[in-house]
C-alpha positions as CSV (number, residue, x, y, z in Angstrom):
1,G,-8.0,15.8,-19.7
2,G,-6.3,12.9,-17.7
3,R,-4.4,9.9,-19.4
4,H,-5.3,7.3,-22.3
5,T,-3.0,4.5,-21.3
6,P,-2.0,2.3,-18.5
7,F,0.6,3.0,-16.2
8,F,2.8,0.7,-14.3
9,P,5.0,0.6,-10.8
10,G,8.0,3.0,-11.6
11,Y,5.8,5.6,-13.0
12,R,6.9,9.0,-11.5
13,P,4.2,12.1,-11.9
14,Q,4.1,15.0,-10.1
15,F,1.7,15.3,-6.9
16,Y,0.3,18.3,-5.8
17,V,-0.9,19.0,-2.2
18,R,-1.9,22.3,-1.5
19,T,0.3,24.8,-3.2
20,T,2.9,22.4,-3.1
21,D,4.2,20.2,-5.9
22,V,7.0,17.3,-5.8
23,T,7.5,14.3,-7.9
24,G,7.0,10.9,-6.6
25,T,7.5,7.7,-7.4
26,I,4.5,5.1,-7.4
27,S,6.0,1.6,-6.4
28,Q,2.7,-0.7,-5.9
29,F,-0.8,-0.7,-6.8
30,T,-3.5,-2.8,-5.3
31,A,-7.1,-2.8,-6.3
32,D,-10.1,-2.5,-4.5
33,D,-10.2,-6.4,-3.7
34,G,-7.3,-6.2,-2.1
35,S,-5.1,-8.1,-5.1
36,V,-1.9,-6.4,-6.5
37,A,-2.5,-5.1,-9.8
38,E,0.5,-5.2,-12.6
39,M,-0.8,-2.1,-13.9
40,V,-3.5,0.6,-14.1
41,M,-5.9,1.4,-16.3
42,P,-7.5,5.0,-16.5
43,G,-10.8,5.1,-14.7
44,D,-9.3,2.8,-12.4
45,R,-9.9,2.8,-8.7
46,I,-6.4,1.6,-6.7
47,K,-4.8,2.4,-3.7
48,M,-0.9,3.1,-4.3
49,T,2.2,3.1,-2.5
50,A,4.5,6.4,-3.3
51,E,7.7,7.6,-2.3
52,L,8.0,11.5,-3.1
53,I,11.6,12.6,-3.9
54,N,11.7,15.2,-1.2
55,P,9.7,15.8,2.0
56,I,6.7,17.8,2.4
57,A,4.6,18.7,5.1
58,I,1.6,15.8,4.4
59,E,-1.1,14.5,7.1
60,Q,-3.1,11.3,6.9
61,G,-6.7,12.7,5.6
62,M,-5.4,15.2,2.9
63,R,-6.3,15.0,-1.0
64,F,-3.8,15.3,-3.8
65,A,-4.0,15.4,-7.3
66,I,-1.4,13.6,-9.9
67,R,-0.5,15.6,-12.7
68,E,1.5,14.6,-16.1
69,G,2.6,17.3,-18.4
70,G,0.6,20.0,-17.0
71,R,-2.8,18.1,-17.1
72,T,-4.4,15.9,-14.2
73,V,-4.2,12.3,-14.3
74,G,-5.7,11.3,-10.9
75,A,-6.7,12.1,-7.6
76,G,-6.4,10.7,-4.4
77,V,-6.4,11.1,-0.5
78,V,-3.4,10.1,1.9
79,S,-4.0,7.3,4.0
80,Q,-1.3,6.2,5.6
81,I,2.3,8.2,5.6
82,I,5.4,5.7,6.0
83,K,8.1,7.2,7.0
């Protein structure tokens, strides 16, 4: 499964939350040490900012999957909702 190559700001995967899927654009990555990361390698743990193209019902603490081409390439938890 998963990706074998890095991804960069501007990456547009599908975000799956419960039964809903929506495309989102990832604009920024932050490494665990707080530094801004220019790219994300497979296996990295990061915080990211993503903007979804459509509004969906989502709450802080919800889990989501990141999918690309029918494969799950990442997973996460909503830590903050930016209006």
